[in-house]
N, C-alpha and C positions, 0 to 999 in steps of 0.2 A: 504493500500500499504506500502510495506517495504521501509526501507531507501535505500537499494540497488537498488530497482526499481525506486525510486524517482531520484537517481543519474543518472541512465541510461537514463531516460526520459529527464532529464535536458540536458544531453550531446547530445542526439539525437536532441532535439529542437535547441540547439546552432549550431549544424552542419547544420541543415536544413535552419535556418535563414541566415547563411553565404553562403548558396549555395554550400557547400563543401560535399564531400564524403570521407570516410576513404580510405587511400591508400591500394591497392590490392597487390602490389609487391615491393620488395626492388629494389632500383635503383642501379644496379651493372654496372660495366664497360661493361659487355656483353650486358645488356639491352640497355645501352646508344648507343653502336655501332649499334645494331639492329635498333634503331629508326633513327640513322643518315644516314643509308644507302639509296641510291637511289633504285628504283625498280630493281629487279633481271636482267631483260633484259638489262638495261643500263650497269650494271657491267659485264655481260657476254660479251657484245660487247667491253667493255674496255679491259678486259683480253685478248680476242682473238686478238684485234688490238696490244696490247703490245707483244703477242707471235709472230705475223707476223713481227713486227718491229725488234725483237730481231734475228729472223731468217734471216731477210734481212741484218741486220747489221753484223752478223757473216759471211755470205756468201760474203759480200763485203769486209771483213777484218777490219771493224771498231771495232769489239770486238774480244778479244783474245779467244783461245780455241774453242770448238764447242758451238752450241747453248744450249745444254742440261743443263750445270750447271747454266746458266743465266735463263733459263726457270724454273728450279727447284726452284730458289730463289723467282721468281714471284709467282710460284704455291704455295709454302709454305706460302707465305704472304697472299695471297687471300684466301686459304683454312683455314687459321687461322682466318682471319678477317671476311669472309662471311660464312665460314663453307663449308661443314661438317667436315673438317679435313681429314687427310690421312686415318684414319680408315673408315671414311664415304664413301671413294671412292674405297675401296677394300683391305686396309692393315690390316683389323681386322682379328682375328683368324677365319679361315673358319669353317662354320657349319658342313661341311662334308669333312674332310681333305683327305680321301681316294679318293673321286671323284675329288677333286682339283689335287691331285697328279697324278692320272691316266690321267686326261685331259692334264696336263702340260707335262708329259713324252710322251704320244702318239703324241701330237702336235709337240713338239720339234724334236723327232726322225723321225716321219712320214714326216713332211714337209721339213726336211733336204734332204731326199731321193727325194721326189717329186719336190722340188724346184731346187736342183742342176741338176738333170738329165732329167727333163721334162719342168718345168716352165721357168727357165733361158735361156735354149737353144731356146725355143719357142719365148720368148721375143726378144732375140738377133736376131733371123731370121725376126722378124717383124719391128725391128728398125734399129740399126747400123750394125748389123751382128757380133757384138762383145759381148762376155760375160762381166759381170760386172768387172770392173777394180779393181783387188786386188794386183796389182804390189807393192803397198806400203808395203805389208806384206811378200815380197820375202826374206828379211833378217831372217825371222822366220824359214825358211826351215832348218831343222837339228840343230837348236839352242834351247837347253833345257832352257836356261835362258830367252830367249825372249818368249818361249812358256809359261813358268810359269808366266811371267809378263802379257801376254795377256789373260791367263786363269783367272787371278785374276781381270783384267779389265772386263772380260766377266761377272763375277758374281757380280760386284759392279757397275761400271759406266754404262755398257750396260744393263744388265739384270734388276737391281733394279732401277737406276735413269731414264733410258729411259722409262721403263713401268710406272713409277710413273708420269712422265711428259706426255707422249702421250696417254696412255690408262687411267691412273688414273685421271689426271687433265683435259687435253684438251678434251678428249672424253666425260667426264662427263659434262663439261661446254657446249659443243656443243649439247648434249642431252637436257640439261637444257633449251636451247633456244627453243627447241620443246616441252617443258613441259614434258619430259621423256616418251613420247609415244613410242610405238614399232617402228614406222617409224623414230622417232627422233634418237633412238639408232642405227638404220641402217645407217642413214645419217651421224651420228657422227662417226661411225666406219670407214666409207669411207673417210670422210674429215680428220680425225686425222691420218689416215694411209697415205693419200696423203702428209700431212705435214711431216710425218716420212720419207717418201721417198725422199722429197725435201731436208731434212736435210742431205742426204747421196749423195749430188750432186757430190762429189769428185769420185764416182764410175762410172760416166758417165750416159748417158740417160738410158741405159738398166739397170744399177745398181739402178737408182732411181725407175724405174718401178717395178723391182724385190723386192726392199726393201719395197716399198709401199704395194705390195701384201703380203709380209711377215708381215708387220704391220696389215693388214687386217686379217691374220690368227691368230695373237696374239689377236686381238680384238674379234675374234670369241671364242678363248679360255676363254678370260675374261667374255664374256656374257654367254657361256655355263656353266661356273662354278658358276653362280649366282653373276657375277661381283666381283670375288675375284682376286685381282692383283696377288696373289701368283701363280695362274695357268699361267698367262702370263709371270711372272718372271721366273718361272721354264722352260717354253717352250723356252723363249728367251735365258736363260743360256745354256740349253742343245744344242740348235741350234748353238750358237756361239762356244761352247766347241768343238763339233764335227768338226766344220768348221776349227777351229785353229789347232786341231790335224791333220786333213788332209792336211793343209798347211805345217805343221811341217814335215809330211811324204813326201811332195811334190807331192801329188796325187789330189789336189783340181783342179777342172775343170777351165781352163782359166788361170792357174798360170804361 
């Protein structure tokens, strides 16, 4: 037996006698967080409860601004702490950019036409008889400065942030509750879209329903693109852009 073998045998015997095993991984902050977390369902419930609380607080006027920036803060915190991060819920570079681009453009342009001239009038006839209330945007008519402002808001606050919150975070967490099955994604799309509609309560009942259906369309784009948020962001931005241009021109239905 060589000296090296004797040393190794002695070390193994010492470990065995102490009832110990050699460590298999480095104790990093990430592994510590993973060990300290409760089971996923508990955190999913917690996150959704916080989201509902924030939405209720903003609707009641207890929190300034809309619910989106507050929800984004919560989403960013939990996606960092629990994973999988923003890239994991759809902000990664798409595997098929052309497909994502095509889905985003087709959804944004197509649903603007269908939504404005078919869906919204139908919803109005079935509810209050009124189209979604967009009177808050009347000062935009013929005003280039306001148009530029709202177009900038469309591609930042609305398209990016709302899609990150409602399709990226909430929809993924709701699907997680159902173990990411196909049925869970369908339920998650419906539930997150309902919350998206409620967040637009200022547009009236028909506006809530119409916006909820719009959210469902964005969810469809998200799923059809392989869960790429870029498709939903593009569709959302195009939809809002065409809408604000129509308001600027004074031709938006119900204005």
